[in-house]
C-alpha positions as CSV (number, residue, x, y, z in Angstrom):
1,X,0.3,-0.3,-0.1
2,X,3.0,2.5,0.6
3,X,3.9,1.9,-3.1
4,X,0.6,2.4,-4.2
5,X,0.4,5.5,-2.3
6,X,3.4,6.5,-3.5
7,X,2.6,5.8,-7.0
8,X,-0.4,7.9,-6.7
9,X,1.3,10.7,-5.1
10,X,3.2,11.6,-8.5
11,X,-0.3,12.9,-9.8
12,X,0.0,16.2,-7.7
13,X,2.0,19.3,-9.4
14,X,3.5,22.0,-7.7
15,X,2.7,20.2,-3.9
16,X,-0.4,19.2,-2.1
17,X,-1.8,19.5,1.7
18,X,-3.0,16.7,3.7
19,X,-6.8,17.3,2.6
20,X,-5.6,16.6,-0.8
21,X,-3.9,13.2,0.1
22,X,-7.2,12.1,2.0
23,X,-9.4,13.0,-1.6
24,X,-6.9,11.4,-3.9
25,X,-4.9,8.9,-2.3
26,X,-6.9,5.6,-1.9
27,X,-5.5,2.4,-0.2
28,X,-8.7,0.5,0.0
29,X,-7.8,-2.4,-2.1
30,X,-5.3,-3.1,1.0
31,X,-7.6,-4.1,3.9
32,X,-4.9,-4.3,6.3
33,X,-3.6,-0.6,5.5
34,X,-4.0,2.0,7.7
35,X,-5.6,5.6,6.4
36,X,-4.6,7.1,3.3
37,X,-3.1,10.1,5.4
38,X,-0.9,7.6,7.9
39,X,0.6,5.8,4.6
40,X,1.6,9.1,3.1
41,X,2.6,10.5,7.0
42,X,5.0,7.0,6.6
43,X,6.4,8.1,3.5
44,X,7.2,11.5,4.9
45,X,9.5,9.5,7.8
46,X,10.9,7.9,4.8
47,X,11.9,11.0,3.2
48,X,10.0,9.9,0.0
49,X,7.4,12.7,0.6
50,X,8.7,16.1,1.6
51,X,7.3,18.4,3.9
52,X,7.5,22.2,4.0
53,X,5.8,25.2,5.9
54,X,3.5,27.9,3.7
55,X,3.6,31.5,4.4
56,X,0.5,30.4,6.4
57,X,2.2,28.0,8.4
58,X,0.7,25.2,6.6
59,X,1.8,21.7,5.6
60,X,2.5,21.4,2.0
61,X,3.9,18.0,0.6
62,X,5.6,17.6,-2.4
63,X,8.0,14.9,-4.2
64,X,11.4,15.0,-5.6
65,X,11.4,15.4,-9.5
66,X,13.2,11.7,-9.6
67,X,10.9,10.3,-6.8
68,X,7.8,12.0,-9.1
69,X,9.1,10.4,-12.6
70,X,9.8,7.2,-10.5
71,X,6.3,7.0,-9.4
72,X,4.7,8.0,-12.7
73,X,6.7,5.1,-14.2
74,X,5.7,2.6,-11.5
75,X,2.1,3.8,-12.0
76,X,1.6,1.6,-15.1
77,X,2.6,-1.7,-13.3
78,X,-0.6,-1.7,-10.8
79,X,-3.9,-2.8,-11.8
80,X,-6.2,-1.8,-9.0
81,X,-8.5,0.9,-9.9
82,X,-7.7,2.4,-6.6
83,X,-4.5,3.4,-8.2
84,X,-5.4,3.6,-12.1
85,X,-8.1,6.2,-11.1
86,X,-6.2,8.6,-9.1
87,X,-5.5,10.8,-12.0
88,X,-9.2,11.4,-12.3
89,X,-10.1,11.7,-8.4
90,X,-7.4,14.4,-8.6
91,X,-8.8,16.4,-11.3
92,X,-12.3,16.0,-9.6
93,X,-10.8,17.4,-6.1
94,X,-8.9,20.1,-7.8
95,X,-12.1,21.2,-9.7
96,X,-13.4,22.0,-6.8
97,X,-11.5,25.1,-6.6
98,X,-13.0,26.6,-9.7
99,X,-16.8,25.9,-8.6
100,X,-18.9,28.9,-7.9
101,X,-19.2,28.1,-4.1
102,X,-15.6,28.5,-3.6
103,X,-14.8,31.3,-6.4
104,X,-17.8,33.3,-4.2
105,X,-15.2,33.4,-1.2
106,X,-12.4,35.0,-2.6
107,X,-13.5,38.5,-2.6
108,X,-15.5,38.1,1.0
109,X,-14.3,37.4,4.2
110,X,-11.2,35.3,4.2
111,X,-11.0,35.9,0.3
112,X,-7.3,36.8,1.0
113,X,-6.4,33.6,2.1
114,X,-8.4,31.8,-0.2
115,X,-7.1,33.4,-3.6
116,X,-3.3,32.4,-2.4
117,X,-4.8,28.6,-2.1
118,X,-6.2,29.4,-5.6
119,X,-2.8,30.7,-7.1
120,X,-1.0,27.5,-5.2
121,X,-2.8,25.3,-6.7
122,X,-2.5,26.6,-10.2
123,X,0.3,23.6,-11.3
124,X,-2.8,20.8,-9.9
125,X,-5.8,22.7,-11.6
126,X,-3.5,22.8,-15.0
127,X,-3.1,18.9,-14.3
128,X,-6.4,18.6,-13.6
129,X,-7.8,20.1,-17.0
130,X,-5.1,18.0,-19.1
131,X,-6.6,14.6,-17.1
132,X,-10.1,15.9,-17.4
133,X,-9.7,16.6,-21.2
134,X,-8.4,13.1,-21.8
135,X,-11.3,11.4,-19.8
136,X,-13.6,13.2,-21.5
137,X,-14.7,14.6,-18.5
138,X,-15.9,18.2,-19.9
139,X,-17.4,19.6,-16.7
140,X,-14.5,19.0,-14.8
141,X,-12.1,20.2,-17.3
142,X,-13.7,23.4,-18.0
143,X,-13.9,24.2,-14.2
144,X,-10.3,23.5,-13.7
145,X,-9.5,25.5,-16.9
146,X,-11.6,28.5,-16.1
147,X,-9.8,28.4,-12.4
148,X,-6.5,28.1,-13.6
149,X,-6.9,30.5,-16.6
150,X,-8.1,33.4,-13.7
151,X,-4.8,32.7,-12.0
152,X,-3.0,32.7,-15.0
153,X,-4.4,36.1,-16.1
154,X,-3.3,37.8,-13.0
155,X,0.4,36.1,-12.7
156,X,0.7,35.2,-16.2
157,X,1.4,34.2,-18.8
158,X,-1.5,35.5,-20.3
159,X,-1.0,33.9,-23.3
160,X,-1.2,30.2,-21.2
161,X,-4.4,31.2,-19.7
162,X,-5.6,31.9,-23.5
163,X,-4.6,28.8,-24.6
164,X,-6.9,27.3,-21.9
165,X,-10.0,29.1,-22.6
166,X,-9.3,28.0,-26.6
167,X,-9.1,24.3,-25.5
């Protein structure tokens, strides 16, 4: 289950948090496995997953590039649906940042923190867009693309935002 969890972590781009682990990493194919958060915590203890504190003092997890590349190659070895479907779970999870309920929070109380979070997740949103496009999940792709484009038109490059919207 640790190999499966590490393999599933390769779907994250630009880092991730514990909430994303809970939503995306699925080790239910192994009944004896602990919760996915505990499995990833074990990977942190083994230095396979890195943890840094972001500017808000929250934990931000990531994989070293070499480990992410290794995990991506190993992903093809798994046949369990829990592992195979991780990219689509990732796209669906990150699409929440483009849904109207979340977008409404960007300019009200707590909006600054929510905008920073949206900006922090732009790489995951772009990856979610690509996955959803490949899987013919039009709604998820559109939502991820719109959220990513909103960030890109502020932080640039604007041409990337335009390209996303054209697709």
